[in-house]
C-alpha positions as CSV (number, residue, x, y, z in Angstrom):
1,X,-22.6,-2.1,7.8
2,X,-19.0,-1.3,6.9
3,X,-17.9,-2.0,3.3
4,X,-15.5,-4.9,2.9
5,X,-12.8,-2.6,1.7
6,X,-13.2,-0.4,4.8
7,X,-12.5,-3.3,7.2
8,X,-9.7,-5.0,5.3
9,X,-6.0,-4.3,5.9
10,X,-4.4,-1.8,3.6
11,X,-3.3,-3.4,0.3
12,X,0.3,-4.7,0.4
13,X,3.2,-3.0,-1.2
14,X,5.7,-5.4,-2.6
15,X,9.4,-4.5,-2.4
16,X,11.2,-5.7,-5.6
17,X,14.5,-4.2,-4.7
18,X,15.9,-1.3,-2.6
19,X,14.4,1.3,-5.0
20,X,11.6,-0.5,-6.8
21,X,8.2,-1.4,-5.4
22,X,4.9,-2.8,-6.8
23,X,2.0,-0.7,-5.4
24,X,-1.7,-1.5,-5.6
25,X,-3.7,1.3,-7.3
26,X,-6.2,1.2,-4.5
27,X,-3.7,2.0,-1.8
28,X,-4.5,5.1,0.2
29,X,-2.7,8.2,-1.3
30,X,-2.0,9.5,2.2
31,X,-0.6,6.2,3.5
32,X,1.5,6.0,0.3
33,X,2.7,9.5,0.8
34,X,3.8,8.7,4.3
35,X,5.7,5.6,3.3
36,X,7.6,7.3,0.4
37,X,8.1,10.7,2.0
38,X,5.9,12.6,-0.5
39,X,5.0,16.0,1.0
40,X,2.0,17.0,-1.1
41,X,-1.0,15.0,-2.0
42,X,-4.2,16.7,-3.1
43,X,-6.8,16.1,-0.3
44,X,-9.4,15.3,-3.0
45,X,-7.4,12.3,-4.2
46,X,-8.1,9.0,-2.2
47,X,-5.8,6.4,-3.9
48,X,-2.5,6.2,-5.6
49,X,-4.3,5.1,-8.8
50,X,-6.4,8.3,-8.5
51,X,-3.2,10.3,-8.1
52,X,-1.7,8.8,-11.3
53,X,-5.0,9.5,-13.2
54,X,-5.1,13.1,-12.0
55,X,-1.5,13.7,-13.0
56,X,-2.0,12.1,-16.4
57,X,-5.3,14.0,-17.0
58,X,-6.8,11.0,-18.8
59,X,-7.7,7.4,-18.4
60,X,-4.5,5.4,-17.9
61,X,-2.9,2.7,-20.1
62,X,-0.3,0.1,-19.1
63,X,3.1,1.7,-19.5
64,X,2.0,5.3,-18.7
65,X,4.4,7.0,-16.3
66,X,4.4,10.1,-14.1
67,X,7.1,11.6,-11.9
68,X,6.7,13.0,-8.4
69,X,10.0,14.3,-7.0
70,X,12.5,11.4,-7.3
71,X,9.7,8.8,-7.8
72,X,8.6,7.4,-11.1
73,X,5.3,5.7,-11.1
74,X,4.5,3.5,-14.1
75,X,1.1,1.9,-14.6
76,X,1.7,-1.8,-14.7
77,X,-1.9,-3.1,-15.0
78,X,-5.3,-1.6,-15.7
79,X,-8.6,-3.4,-15.1
80,X,-12.0,-2.0,-15.9
81,X,-10.6,1.5,-16.5
82,X,-9.0,1.4,-13.0
83,X,-5.3,1.2,-12.2
84,X,-4.7,-2.2,-10.6
85,X,-0.9,-2.1,-10.1
86,X,1.8,0.5,-10.3
87,X,5.5,0.0,-10.5
88,X,7.2,2.6,-8.4
89,X,10.9,3.4,-8.9
90,X,12.8,5.7,-6.5
91,X,15.7,7.3,-8.3
92,X,18.7,7.6,-5.9
93,X,18.5,7.3,-2.2
94,X,16.4,9.8,-0.2
95,X,19.5,11.3,1.5
96,X,21.3,11.5,-1.8
97,X,18.4,13.4,-3.4
98,X,18.1,15.8,-0.5
99,X,21.9,16.5,-0.7
100,X,21.6,17.5,-4.4
101,X,18.9,20.1,-3.7
102,X,20.4,21.8,-0.6
């Protein structure tokens, strides 16, 4: 019998503005990486919340932030020691970011 989480649609990402998004912590890290053009995600990490925890190296608290490329991920809400929501801010447009590095 499949777990309820396995049969449900992926958790929704809420667009707040052109460069700011509210992302559920349980969103698949690989799905997230595809949506936000992130090239490297550790294959041992399943969720975006798990990615943030791995980068922090400790249990998260609301307000904790990490940076991945031009993305800043800020823990918005923690429930039962798990990240529930993350605020993602993309600094600059993708094309603009690529232009600065070439």
